[in-house]
C-alpha positions as a printed NumPy array, in Angstrom:
array([[-13.156,  66.967, -14.216],
       [-11.849,  63.613, -12.89 ],
       [-10.341,  64.132,  -9.882],
       [ -6.442,  62.941,  -9.662],
       [ -5.851,  59.646,  -7.975],
       [ -3.953,  60.148,  -4.818],
       [ -0.871,  57.624,  -4.222],
       [ -1.91 ,  54.596,  -1.745],
       [ -0.024,  55.607,   1.801],
       [  2.918,  53.309,   2.164],
       [  0.917,  52.051,   5.459],
       [ -2.267,  50.962,   3.398],
       [  0.24 ,  49.382,   0.783],
       [  1.758,  47.161,   3.661],
       [ -1.456,  46.112,   5.147],
       [ -2.868,  45.125,   1.752],
       [  0.448,  42.631,   0.871],
       [  0.267,  41.385,   4.382],
       [ -3.623,  40.364,   3.582],
       [ -2.765,  38.945,   0.217],
       [  0.122,  36.548,   1.981],
       [ -1.98 ,  35.538,   4.595],
       [ -4.506,  34.459,   2.129],
       [ -1.594,  32.502,   0.082],
       [ -0.787,  31.002,   3.377],
       [ -4.357,  29.915,   4.239],
       [ -4.602,  28.206,   1.117],
       [ -1.341,  26.581,   1.407],
       [ -2.496,  25.336,   4.716],
       [ -5.647,  23.806,   3.258],
       [ -3.974,  22.271,   0.587],
       [ -1.055,  20.797,   2.564],
       [ -1.942,  17.709,   4.526],
       [ -1.621,  17.851,   8.4  ],
       [  1.045,  15.986,  10.641],
       [ -1.371,  13.099,  10.904],
       [ -2.064,  12.677,   7.32 ],
       [  1.506,  13.498,   6.214],
       [  2.416,   9.986,   8.331],
       [  0.201,   7.743,   6.403],
       [  1.078,   9.189,   3.29 ],
       [  4.875,   8.923,   3.742],
       [  4.587,   5.456,   5.474],
       [  2.518,   4.218,   2.358],
       [  4.702,   5.716,  -0.093],
       [  7.886,   3.719,   1.561],
       [  6.118,   0.485,   2.418],
       [  4.122,  -0.532,  -0.742],
       [  7.193,  -1.051,  -2.835],
       [  8.759,  -2.95 ,   0.193],
       [  5.994,  -5.231,   0.033],
       [  6.112,  -5.912,  -3.315],
       [  9.684,  -6.614,  -3.396],
       [  9.375,  -8.953,  -0.61 ],
       [  6.414, -10.974,  -2.488],
       [  8.698, -11.46 ,  -5.336],
       [ 11.657, -12.177,  -3.252],
       [  9.736, -14.819,  -1.42 ],
       [  8.988, -16.441,  -4.973],
       [ 12.88 , -16.225,  -5.853],
       [ 13.956, -17.694,  -2.578],
       [ 11.682, -20.706,  -2.615],
       [ 13.044, -21.569,  -6.166],
       [ 16.67 , -21.082,  -5.274],
       [ 16.158, -23.302,  -2.152],
       [ 14.654, -25.981,  -4.47 ],
       [ 17.58 , -25.602,  -6.679],
       [ 15.985, -23.919,  -9.587],
       [ 17.259, -20.93 , -11.418],
       [ 15.258, -17.709, -11.105],
       [ 15.615, -13.874, -11.84 ],
       [ 14.365, -11.401,  -9.654],
       [ 12.869,  -8.516, -10.976],
       [ 11.029,  -5.287,  -9.574],
       [  7.251,  -6.721, -10.315],
       [  7.96 , -10.367, -11.379],
       [ 10.101, -13.358, -10.618],
       [ 11.09 , -15.683, -13.741],
       [ 11.963, -19.02 , -12.852],
       [ 14.139, -20.875, -15.378],
       [ 13.258, -24.686, -15.214],
       [ 15.72 , -26.989, -17.13 ],
       [ 13.12 , -29.706, -16.88 ],
       [  9.741, -30.242, -15.975],
       [  9.542, -29.757, -12.106],
       [  7.551, -31.667,  -9.774],
       [  3.941, -30.395,  -9.339],
       [  4.822, -29.75 ,  -5.636],
       [  7.913, -27.825,  -6.064],
       [  6.119, -25.602,  -8.359],
       [  3.38 , -25.194,  -5.767],
       [  5.735, -24.124,  -3.303],
       [  7.327, -21.472,  -5.419],
       [  4.009, -19.982,  -6.392],
       [  2.461, -20.332,  -2.855],
       [  5.72 , -18.548,  -1.282],
       [  4.632, -15.029,  -2.206],
       [  1.026, -14.877,  -1.093],
       [  2.234, -16.886,   2.113],
       [  4.648, -14.289,   2.994],
       [  2.282, -11.606,   2.553],
       [ -0.176, -13.703,   4.898],
       [  2.391, -13.873,   7.575],
       [  3.194, -10.128,   7.254],
       [ -0.706,  -9.277,   7.335],
       [ -1.343, -11.576,  10.353],
       [  1.472, -10.163,  12.126],
       [  0.931,  -6.659,  11.342],
       [ -3.018,  -6.945,  12.536],
       [ -1.568,  -8.498,  15.772],
       [  1.09 ,  -5.856,  16.185],
       [ -1.635,  -2.904,  15.514],
       [ -4.086,  -4.466,  18.094],
       [ -1.591,  -4.61 ,  20.775],
       [ -0.328,  -1.133,  19.957],
       [ -4.072,   0.201,  19.834],
       [ -6.014,  -1.534,  22.087],
       [ -5.576,   1.046,  25.074],
       [ -5.343,   3.82 ,  22.841],
       [ -8.226,   3.786,  20.501],
       [ -9.377,   7.642,  20.638],
       [ -5.634,   8.692,  20.321],
       [ -4.034,   9.844,  17.125],
       [ -2.165,   7.138,  15.202],
       [  1.629,   7.207,  15.505],
       [  4.419,   6.248,  12.925],
       [  4.702,   2.884,  14.735],
       [  0.858,   2.565,  14.368],
       [  0.731,   3.21 ,  10.553],
       [  3.672,   0.803,   9.983],
       [  1.639,  -1.924,  11.925],
       [ -1.323,  -0.985,   9.591],
       [  0.372,  -1.252,   6.419],
       [  1.621,  -4.661,   7.372],
       [ -1.861,  -5.62 ,   8.376],
       [ -3.306,  -4.355,   5.074],
       [ -1.556,  -6.707,   2.968],
       [ -4.679,  -8.632,   3.211],
       [ -6.217,  -5.72 ,   0.863],
       [ -4.375,  -7.516,  -2.128],
       [ -7.135, -10.253,  -2.264],
       [-10.521,  -7.997,  -1.751],
       [-10.536,  -7.338,  -5.601],
       [ -9.331, -11.042,  -6.744],
       [-12.641, -11.892,  -7.588],
       [-13.044,  -9.094,  -9.951],
       [ -9.424,  -9.487, -11.738],
       [ -9.46 ,  -9.061, -15.577],
       [ -9.042, -12.284, -17.308],
       [ -6.399, -10.484, -19.771],
       [ -4.048, -10.135, -16.971],
       [ -1.533, -12.852, -15.929],
       [ -2.866, -15.653, -13.946],
       [ -2.44 , -14.657, -10.349],
       [ -0.811, -16.899,  -7.687],
       [ -4.192, -17.481,  -5.825],
       [ -5.643, -18.97 ,  -9.285],
       [ -2.937, -21.296,  -9.54 ],
       [ -3.246, -22.473,  -5.91 ],
       [ -7.049, -22.873,  -6.073],
       [ -6.898, -24.815,  -9.172],
       [ -4.389, -27.295,  -7.559],
       [ -6.367, -27.68 ,  -4.351],
       [ -9.418, -28.723,  -6.366],
       [-11.635, -25.923,  -4.776],
       [-13.678, -23.926,  -7.733],
       [-11.698, -20.867,  -8.346],
       [-14.612, -18.906,  -8.381],
       [-15.565, -19.616,  -5.091],
       [-12.352, -19.909,  -3.578],
       [-11.662, -16.058,  -4.72 ],
       [-14.947, -14.668,  -3.195],
       [-14.062, -16.572,   0.264],
       [-10.804, -15.143,   0.114],
       [-12.078, -11.591,  -0.793],
       [-14.326, -11.933,   2.396],
       [-11.748, -13.086,   4.819],
       [ -9.676, -10.285,   3.671],
       [-12.427,  -7.732,   3.772],
       [-12.792,  -8.77 ,   7.487],
       [ -9.242,  -8.237,   8.164],
       [ -8.962,  -4.557,   6.494],
       [-12.253,  -3.661,   8.377],
       [-10.724,  -4.866,  11.591],
       [ -7.547,  -2.889,  10.634],
       [ -9.682,   0.403,  10.23 ],
       [-11.496,   0.101,  13.272],
       [ -8.249,  -0.133,  15.316],
       [ -7.96 ,   3.652,  14.376],
       [ -9.992,   6.517,  16.366],
       [-13.18 ,   6.938,  14.712],
       [-13.194,  10.592,  13.985],
       [ -9.421,  10.434,  12.128],
       [ -9.937,   7.413,   9.354],
       [-11.407,   8.784,   6.237],
       [ -8.61 ,  11.422,   5.469],
       [ -5.506,   9.546,   6.954],
       [ -6.047,   6.347,   4.853],
       [ -7.236,   8.278,   1.706],
       [ -3.926,  10.209,   1.707],
       [ -2.225,   6.551,   2.764],
       [ -3.73 ,   5.022,  -0.205],
       [ -2.708,   7.945,  -2.335],
       [  1.084,   7.555,  -1.097],
       [  0.913,   3.823,  -1.198],
       [ -0.302,   4.03 ,  -5.192],
       [  2.417,   6.901,  -5.975],
       [  5.231,   4.464,  -4.174],
       [  4.041,   1.385,  -5.942],
       [  3.766,   3.617,  -9.423],
       [  7.447,   4.68 ,  -8.552],
       [  8.923,   1.429,  -7.727],
       [  7.252,  -0.612, -10.989],
       [  7.794,   1.977, -13.359],
       [ 10.812,   4.021, -12.076],
       [ 13.356,   3.193,  -9.618],
       [ 12.568,  -0.918,  -9.286],
       [ 13.339,  -1.463, -13.289],
       [ 16.772,   0.534, -12.65 ],
       [ 18.015,  -1.693,  -9.62 ],
       [ 16.204,  -4.829, -10.933],
       [ 16.219,  -4.59 , -14.629]])
């Protein structure tokens, strides 16, 4: 004869429930990034759309300053030429976006160096990560030599063609300089906390770009 099961004592049941709740909390703690990883995620998420907007705003401002009509959109600036513009004017408009990013990147790297030169082993703060993302504007040019031919011609290619420098060589040199700037930026963070924070930052920046280019941006700047 099978013995009848005895009801679980209330104390034992409470212990089991607490153990189950603790296991779920531990799993959530593992999945949820620590504060040092939330900061790069949040700053990347917020600043990536800002840099895209500033790049296009520089094209727009240069065009308007030269007397051309222009339409500023979330991911592109359209210049409305009523007549064939002088070559130099067209190059100024084209160079405005990359030039602004060079200035932001250089200022960001200098700012980060001043913030971190005596704090190399300390965790990065919000200010450190804002300076980091400014410096990482240089990352735009690392993939330039591998850009597919099917996408619209980037500003750098137009400028290299106008300079007379071979486009392939110019893009490789540009990528090399950009990679050096990115490496210098990463090295200004403490050695033990680089991989995960930058990975979370990359995810946050990618999410921010997608939200801006395919969600919020087209609504604000259709």
